[in-house]
C-alpha positions in Angstrom: -5.8 -31.2 28.1 -8.8 -29.2 29.4 -10.4 -32.4 30.7 -7.4 -32.7 33.1 -8.0 -29.2 34.6 -9.9 -30.5 37.7 -7.1 -33.0 38.5 -4.4 -30.5 38.0 -6.2 -28.0 40.2 -6.5 -30.7 42.9 -2.8 -31.5 42.7 -1.9 -27.8 43.0 -4.1 -27.4 46.0 -2.7 -30.4 47.7 1.0 -29.4 47.0 1.5 -25.7 47.3 5.1 -25.9 46.1 4.2 -27.7 42.9 4.4 -26.0 39.5 2.9 -27.5 36.4 4.1 -26.8 32.9 1.4 -27.8 30.4 1.1 -27.4 26.6 -2.4 -27.2 25.3 -4.4 -25.8 22.4 -6.3 -23.7 24.9 -6.0 -22.4 28.4 -6.8 -24.7 31.3 -8.7 -21.9 33.1 -7.3 -22.7 36.6 -6.9 -20.0 39.2 -3.4 -18.7 39.2 -2.7 -19.9 35.6 -0.2 -17.9 33.5 -0.5 -18.2 29.8 2.6 -18.1 27.5 1.3 -18.0 23.9 3.7 -19.8 21.5 4.0 -17.6 18.5 4.8 -18.9 15.0 8.5 -19.0 14.0 10.0 -15.8 12.7 9.8 -15.5 8.9 11.7 -13.4 6.4 10.1 -10.8 4.2 10.5 -12.2 0.7 10.5 -8.7 -0.8 13.7 -7.8 1.0 16.0 -10.2 -0.9 18.1 -11.0 2.2 21.5 -12.6 1.7 21.7 -16.4 2.2 23.6 -15.9 5.5 20.9 -13.5 6.7 18.1 -15.9 5.7 19.5 -18.8 7.7 19.2 -16.7 10.9 15.4 -16.9 10.8 13.9 -19.7 12.9 11.5 -20.8 10.2 14.3 -21.0 7.6 16.6 -22.8 10.0 13.9 -25.4 10.7 13.3 -25.9 7.0 17.0 -26.5 6.4 17.2 -28.9 9.3 14.2 -31.0 8.2 15.2 -30.9 4.5 18.7 -32.2 5.3 17.0 -35.1 7.1 15.6 -36.4 3.8 18.2 -34.9 1.5 21.6 -34.6 3.2 23.2 -32.4 0.5 20.4 -29.8 0.7 21.6 -26.2 1.3 20.2 -22.7 0.7 21.8 -21.1 -2.3 21.5 -17.9 -4.2 19.2 -19.7 -6.7 16.7 -21.2 -4.2 17.0 -18.6 -1.4 14.0 -16.5 -2.6 11.8 -19.6 -2.8 12.8 -20.8 0.7 12.1 -17.3 2.1 8.6 -17.2 0.4 7.7 -20.8 1.4 8.5 -19.9 5.1 6.5 -16.7 4.9 3.5 -18.3 3.1 3.4 -21.1 5.7 3.1 -18.5 8.4 6.1 -19.8 10.3 4.0 -22.8 11.5 6.5 -25.6 12.5 4.3 -28.5 11.4 3.7 -26.9 8.0 7.4 -26.1 7.5 8.4 -29.6 8.5 6.0 -31.2 6.0 7.1 -28.8 3.3 10.8 -29.6 3.9 10.1 -33.3 3.7 9.2 -32.8 0.0 12.6 -31.6 -1.0 13.6 -35.1 -2.0 11.2 -34.8 -4.9 10.6 -31.0 -5.3 13.2 -28.2 -5.4 12.1 -25.2 -3.3 11.3 -23.3 -6.6 9.0 -26.1 -7.8 7.4 -26.4 -4.3 6.6 -22.7 -4.2 4.7 -23.0 -7.5 2.5 -25.7 -5.9 1.8 -23.9 -2.6 -1.6 -22.7 -3.9 -2.9 -26.0 -2.7 -1.1 -26.1 0.7 -3.5 -28.4 2.4 -3.0 -31.3 -0.1 0.7 -30.7 -0.7 1.7 -30.8 2.9 1.3 -34.4 3.9 3.6 -37.4 4.6 4.6 -36.7 8.2 6.3 -39.4 10.3 4.2 -42.5 10.7 5.2 -42.7 14.3 3.3 -39.5 15.0 -0.4 -39.1 15.8 -2.5 -39.1 12.6 -3.4 -35.4 13.1 0.3 -34.5 12.8 0.9 -36.4 9.6 -0.8 -33.9 7.4 -1.5 -30.2 7.7 -5.2 -30.8 6.8 -5.3 -33.4 9.6 -3.9 -31.0 12.2 -6.5 -28.3 11.4 -9.3 -30.9 11.0 -8.5 -32.1 14.6 -8.8 -28.6 16.0 -12.0 -27.8 13.9 -13.8 -30.9 15.1 -13.2 -29.9 18.7 -15.1 -26.7 18.2 -18.8 -26.2 19.1 -21.2 -25.8 16.2 -21.4 -22.0 16.8 -17.6 -21.7 17.0 -17.3 -23.6 13.7 -19.8 -21.3 12.0 -18.0 -18.2 13.2 -14.6 -19.7 12.2 -16.0 -20.3 8.6 -17.4 -16.8 8.3 -14.2 -15.1 9.4 -12.3 -16.7 6.5 -13.8 -14.0 4.2 -11.3 -11.5 5.7 -7.8 -11.5 4.2 -5.1 -10.7 6.8 -7.6 -9.9 9.5 -10.3 -7.3 10.4 -11.3 -5.0 13.2 -14.2 -5.8 15.4 -16.6 -3.4 13.7 -16.0 -5.1 10.3 -16.5 -8.5 11.8 -19.8 -7.4 13.4 -21.1 -6.1 10.0 -19.9 -8.8 7.7 -20.3 -11.9 9.9 -23.9 -11.8 11.2 -24.0 -13.2 14.7 -27.8 -13.3 15.0 -27.9 -17.0 14.2 -25.2 -17.9 16.7 -26.0 -18.9 20.3 -22.8 -17.4 21.6 -21.8 -13.8 22.1 -19.5 -12.6 19.2 -16.7 -11.5 21.6 -16.9 -14.8 23.5 -16.6 -16.7 20.1 -13.6 -14.7 19.0 -11.9 -15.2 22.4 -12.5 -18.9 22.2 -11.0 -19.1 18.7 -8.0 -17.0 19.8 -7.5 -19.4 22.8 -7.6 -22.4 20.5 -4.9 -20.8 18.2 -7.3 -20.7 15.2 -7.3 -16.9 15.3 -4.8 -14.3 16.5 -5.5 -11.0 18.1 -3.1 -8.3 17.2 -3.2 -4.5 17.8 -4.1 -2.2 14.9 -2.1 0.9 14.3 -4.3 2.9 16.8 -4.3 0.1 19.4 -7.8 -1.3 18.6 -7.9 -5.1 18.4 -7.6 -6.8 15.0 -8.4 -10.5 14.6 -6.2 -12.3 12.1 -6.4 -15.8 10.6 -3.1 -17.3 9.3 -3.1 -18.1 5.6 -2.8 -21.8 6.0 -5.8 -21.9 8.4 -7.8 -19.5 6.3 -7.4 -21.8 3.3 -9.0 -24.6 5.3 -11.7 -22.3 6.6 -12.6 -21.1 3.1 -13.1 -24.7 2.0 -15.5 -25.2 4.9 -17.3 -22.0 4.1 -17.8 -23.2 0.5 -19.2 -26.5 1.9 -21.7 -24.5 4.0 -23.3 -22.9 1.0 -22.9 -19.4 2.4 -19.7 -18.2 0.6 -21.4 -15.9 -1.9 -23.5 -14.2 0.8 -20.5 -13.6 3.0 -18.3 -12.4 0.2 -21.0 -9.9 -0.9 -21.3 -8.6 2.6 -17.5 -8.3 2.8 -17.3 -6.4 -0.5 -20.2 -4.0 0.4 -18.6 -3.3 3.8 -15.2 -2.3 2.3 -16.9 -0.4 -0.5 -18.5 1.6 2.2 -15.2 2.1 4.1 -13.5 3.3 0.9 -16.4 5.7 0.2 -16.2 7.1 3.8 -12.4 7.5 3.5 -12.2 9.1 0.0 -13.3 12.7 0.9 -10.9 12.6 3.9 -7.7 11.7 2.0 -6.9 15.3 1.3 -8.0 16.6 4.7 -6.4 17.2 8.1 -6.9 13.6 9.1 -5.5 12.1 5.9 -2.8 10.2 7.6 -5.3 8.4 9.8 -7.5 7.4 6.8 -4.5 6.4 4.6 -3.3 4.2 7.4 -6.7 2.6 7.8 -6.9 1.8 4.1 -3.3 0.5 4.2 -4.3 -1.8 7.1 -7.2 -3.2 5.1 -5.6 -3.0 1.7 -5.6 -6.8 1.3 -9.3 -6.9 2.2 -10.1 -4.2 -0.3 -8.1 -6.0 -3.0 -10.1 -9.1 -2.2 -13.3 -7.2 -2.5 -12.3 -5.7 -5.9 -11.3 -9.2 -7.1 -14.7 -10.6 -6.0 -16.6 -7.8 -7.6 -14.8 -8.0 -10.9 -14.9 -11.8 -11.1 -18.7 -11.7 -10.3 -19.5 -8.8 -12.6 -20.7 -6.7 -9.6 -20.1 -3.5 -11.6 -21.4 -0.9 -9.2 -19.4 -2.3 -6.2 -16.2 -2.5 -8.4 -16.7 1.1 -9.6 -17.2 2.5 -6.1 -14.1 0.7 -4.9 -11.7 1.9 -7.5 -13.1 5.4 -7.7 -12.8 5.9 -3.9 -9.4 4.3 -3.6 -7.3 6.0 -6.4 -5.9 8.7 -4.1 -4.7 6.1 -1.7 -3.1 4.2 -4.5 -1.4 7.4 -5.7 -0.2 8.5 -2.3 1.0 5.2 -1.1 2.8 4.1 -4.3 0.5 1.6 -5.8 0.1 3.3 -9.1 0.6 0.3 -11.4 -1.7 -1.9 -9.4 -4.4 0.8 -9.1 -4.2 1.4 -12.9 -4.7 -2.2 -13.7 -7.6 -2.7 -11.3 -9.4 0.4 -12.4 -9.2 -0.6 -16.1 -10.6 -4.0 -15.2 -13.5 -2.4 -13.4 -14.3 -0.1 -16.3 -14.4 -3.1 -18.6 -17.2 -4.7 -16.7 -20.7 -5.1 -18.3 -23.3 -2.4 -17.5 -20.8 0.3 -16.7 -22.9 2.9 -18.7 -25.9 2.2 -16.4 -24.1 3.9 -13.5 -23.1 7.3 -15.0 -22.0 9.0 -11.7 -19.8 6.1 -10.6 -18.6 5.6 -14.2 -17.4 9.2 -14.3 -15.7 8.9 -10.9 -13.9 5.7 -12.1 -12.7 7.5 -15.3 -11.5 10.3 -13.1 -9.6 7.8 -11.1 -8.0 6.2 -14.2 -7.1 9.6 -15.5 -5.4 10.5 -12.2 -3.4 7.3 -12.0 -2.3 7.7 -15.6 -1.2 11.3 -14.8 1.0 10.3 -11.9 2.5 7.5 -14.0 3.4 10.1 -16.7 1.1 8.4 -19.4 -0.4 11.6 -20.8 -2.3 10.2 -23.8 -4.1 7.6 -21.6 -4.7 10.3 -19.0 -6.3 12.7 -21.6 -8.5 9.9 -22.9 -9.9 9.1 -19.5 -10.3 12.7 -18.4 -12.1 13.6 -21.7 -14.5 10.8 -21.2 -15.1 11.9 -17.6 -15.7 15.5 -18.8 -18.4 14.4 -21.3 -20.2 12.3 -18.7 -20.2 15.1 -16.2 -21.6 17.5 -18.7 -24.6 15.1 -19.0 -24.8 14.6 -15.2 -25.0 18.4 -14.7 -23.3 18.7 -11.3 -21.4 22.0 -11.6 -18.9 21.2 -8.9 -18.0 17.9 -10.5 -17.9 19.6 -13.9 -15.4 22.2 -12.8 -13.2 19.4 -11.4 -13.4 17.7 -14.8 -12.3 20.9 -16.6 -9.5 21.4 -14.1 -8.3 17.8 -14.3 -8.1 17.7 -18.1 -6.1 21.0 -18.2 -3.0 19.2 -16.8 -2.4 16.4 -19.4 -3.4 18.4 -22.4 -1.0 21.1 -21.3 1.9 18.9 -20.7 1.5 16.5 -23.6 3.9 17.8 -26.2 4.7 20.6 -23.8 7.7 21.9 -25.7 5.6 23.7 -28.3 6.0 27.5 -28.4 4.3 29.4 -25.6 0.8 30.8 -26.4 0.3 28.5 -29.4 -3.5 28.0 -29.1 -3.3 26.4 -25.6 -6.4 24.3 -24.8 -5.2 24.0 -21.2 -5.6 27.7 -20.5 -9.2 27.5 -21.9 -10.0 24.6 -19.6 -8.5 26.3 -16.5 -10.5 29.5 -17.3 -13.7 27.5 -17.5 -13.0 25.7 -14.2 -12.1 29.0 -12.6 -15.4 30.6 -13.8 -17.5 27.8 -12.3 -15.5 27.7 -9.1 -16.0 31.5 -8.7 -19.8 31.2 -9.5 -20.1 28.5 -6.8 -18.1 30.5 -4.3 -15.7 27.6 -4.1 -12.5 29.2 -2.7 -10.6 25.9 -2.6 -11.5 25.5 -6.3 -10.3 29.0 -7.1 -7.0 28.3 -5.3 -6.5 25.1 -7.3 -7.2 27.0 -10.5 -4.5 29.5 -9.5 -2.1 26.5 -9.0 -3.1 25.2 -12.4 -2.1 28.5 -13.9 1.2 28.2 -12.1 1.9 24.8 -13.8 1.2 26.3 -17.2 3.8 29.1 -16.5 6.2 26.5 -15.2 5.7 24.4 -18.3 6.4 27.4 -20.6 9.3 28.4 -18.4 7.6 31.7 -17.8 8.7 31.6 -14.2 7.7 35.1 -13.2 4.1 34.5 -14.3 4.1 31.1 -12.6 5.5 32.6 -9.4 2.7 35.2 -9.3 0.0 32.5 -9.5 1.8 30.3 -7.0 2.2 33.1 -4.5 -1.6 33.8 -4.9 -2.4 30.1 -4.2 -0.2 29.5 -1.2 -1.9 31.8 1.3 -5.3 30.5 0.2 -4.2 26.9 0.8 -2.8 27.9 4.2 -6.0 29.7 5.2 -8.1 26.7 4.0 -5.9 24.2 5.8 -5.3 22.3 2.6 -1.9 20.7 3.3 -1.9 18.6 0.2 -2.3 21.5 -2.2 0.0 23.7 -0.1 2.7 21.1 -0.4 2.4 20.9 -4.2 2.4 24.7 -4.5 5.6 24.9 -2.4 7.2 22.1 -4.4 6.5 23.9 -7.7 7.7 27.3 -6.3 10.8 25.5 -5.0 11.5 24.0 -8.4 11.2 27.5 -9.9 13.6 28.8 -7.3 16.1 26.1 -8.2 15.7 27.0 -11.9 16.3 30.7 -11.2 19.1 30.2 -8.7 17.3 31.1 -5.5 18.8 28.1 -3.7 18.2 29.2 -0.1 14.4 29.9 -0.6 14.2 26.7 -2.7 15.6 24.7 0.2 13.1 26.2 2.7 10.1 25.6 0.4 11.1 22.1 -0.5 11.8 21.2 3.1 8.3 22.3 4.1 6.7 20.4 1.3 8.7 17.3 2.1 7.7 17.4 5.8 4.0 17.6 4.8 4.2 14.6 2.5 6.2 12.6 5.0 3.7 13.3 7.8 0.9 12.0 5.5 2.9 9.0 4.3 2.4 10.3 0.7 5.0 8.3 -1.2 4.3 9.9 -4.6 4.7 13.3 -3.0 8.0 12.8 -1.3 9.4 10.9 -4.4 9.0 14.1 -6.4 10.2 16.4 -3.7 13.3 14.3 -3.1 14.1 14.6 -6.8 13.9 18.3 -6.4 16.3 18.1 -3.5 18.7 16.2 -5.7 18.5 19.0 -8.3 19.1 21.6 -5.6 22.2 19.7 -4.4 23.5 19.5 -8.0 22.9 23.2 -8.4 24.9 23.8 -5.2 27.7 21.7 -6.5 27.3 19.0 -3.9 27.4 16.2 -6.4 27.8 13.4 -4.0 24.7 14.3 -2.0 22.8 14.8 -5.3 23.9 11.3 -6.4 22.9 9.7 -3.2 19.5 11.2 -3.1 19.0 10.4 -6.9 19.8 6.8 -6.3 17.1 6.6 -3.6 14.6 8.4 -6.0 15.4 6.0 -8.8 14.6 3.1 -6.5 11.4 4.7 -5.3 10.3 5.3 -8.9 10.7 1.7 -9.8 8.8 0.5 -6.7 5.9 2.9 -7.1 5.5 3.5 -10.8 5.8 7.3 -10.3 6.5 8.9 -13.7 6.3 12.7 -13.4 10.0 13.4 -12.5 11.4 13.2 -16.0 9.1 16.0 -17.2 10.1 18.3 -14.4 13.8 17.5 -14.9 13.5 18.5 -18.5 12.1 21.9 -17.6 14.9 22.8 -15.1 17.6 21.0 -17.1 18.5 18.4 -14.4 19.7 15.0 -15.6 20.4 12.5 -12.8 21.9 10.0 -15.3 24.9 12.4 -15.5 25.5 11.6 -11.8 24.9 7.9 -12.1 27.3 7.5 -15.0 30.2 9.2 -13.4 32.5 6.5 -11.9 33.5 8.6 -8.9 29.7 9.0 -8.0 28.5 5.5 -8.7 29.1 4.3 -5.1 27.1 7.2 -3.7 24.2 6.5 -6.1 24.2 2.8 -5.1 24.3 3.6 -1.5 21.3 5.9 -1.9 19.4 3.1 -3.6 19.9 0.9 -0.5 19.0 3.5 2.1 15.9 3.1 4.1 13.4 5.8 3.2 13.4 7.5 6.6 17.2 7.8 6.3 16.9 9.3 2.8 14.4 11.9 4.0 16.5 12.9 7.0 19.6 13.1 4.7 17.7 15.4 2.3 16.5 17.7 5.2 20.1 18.0 6.4 20.9 19.8 3.1 22.4 23.3 3.8 22.9 25.9 1.2 26.3 27.6 1.8 26.1 31.4 2.0 27.0 33.0 -1.3 27.0 29.8 -3.4 26.5 30.3 -7.1 24.3 27.9 -9.1 26.3 25.4 -11.1 25.9 25.2 -14.9 23.0 23.0 -16.1 20.8 23.4 -13.0 19.8 26.7 -11.5 20.1 28.7 -14.6 17.8 28.6 -17.7 18.6 25.4 -19.6 19.5 25.5 -23.3 16.9 23.8 -25.7 
């Protein structure tokens, strides 16, 4: 179409009232031209499990049904095939040609069987109408046609960009895709690929441009990259870049800018996953260890505990781990942390003990104190129902951590050790002792600006208040903790605090509100793998199953499980403690054991 630009410009000049509507793979670049990009068709989110009726409202699903019925008149979307149809539409990126070619296969493949074969989209999606141009008869042919129209430099850039999964920012592209061999400016090359619909430009969360290649096009570009012989080089550069990003982000995940850094990691989570996969598959041990060690707090805060645990274990199983003692210890700390948040105390103890032994050899006192501090938690809570003061190793570990923190002048470490003492008192139901340590830690965390640890201290004190019947102060502390975790997007944090709100509501006698919040927490626990709530419930005598199993409360529980998280949070924060309310039996008074 671009070859026609001079003639169209001439016509427009000769006939001022003339308007031309043209469809083309790229802009005509004529003065006065207005571009209307044609986006892909709207696709459902396969994770949402929409009803059949809701699914058919999506343009991509409607096209699939229409073209499927053309070859199989009795085809319909049912409860059985709806998830497959939704995922097919999403994995084909809403591209009309791809969806039409897929739908044409329903005469031999049910949607469920087709979905299982979508790993080879380019070869599966063929067999278009013979009356169409050859390039529209197969998906590969359509992309081939666009690829062959590129210049050599544009093709090289297109191939290199395939190493990014779900896009990248400009700075990542500049570092991973070397432009020194190209004879075009990088921005000009990106603009050209965007114009030719082989790349999409979308805004990142902070408004910076992000360049995205649709999955079907990326599959083709990866094939071309492999043919070029430079795939290994580009994948290494990609992995090293994202290992660097993770290392840069890690120390900031507990700081004032944690939300920004968490969001950046979330934005590039698929790239980081791809980097970890490449490193583990290619036995790049150091890169893999750096990635999992730096990412574990993100996995914990954003609710990827199970995934993070599995990826960290795979990295620690790589050959040559012992050759990288510092990174080995950091990855063991990551594994211990993930196991702690999942409530797997034996696995947590094993990882933290191994980390402690390595850090004794390394000799860095700050890291050694952290190792003592970390280990104190699982050894204290594993088998926590033993009599108080019965030869408690956790107290010895905290004391050693506190000693080193004080010697180093590490006030943040001292505050954390105070909080660790709080948790021991909490565990032993020695609430007065726990409160003293908590009230010593809170002002320190406020002074240091450590919002993460402040929120956890407030949460623990709030749980103590619930257990002792101080419902109004419990509500205030829990609300402050919840707001801190919500502001950071810390899923694990607000999952635990919401559970405490449910216990508070039960103690107030507002069983319907307690059931609704508990239903939401139950759903969050299943989605994230968070496993610490059962332990805390045992200590304060709160059992949400008692709410779930009451027929008159089941509807409220189910409603809570379906609520959007922002609605659950707002609902919890609306909780008001009536003046003079007395705690109900079972929660808000010392439980019987």
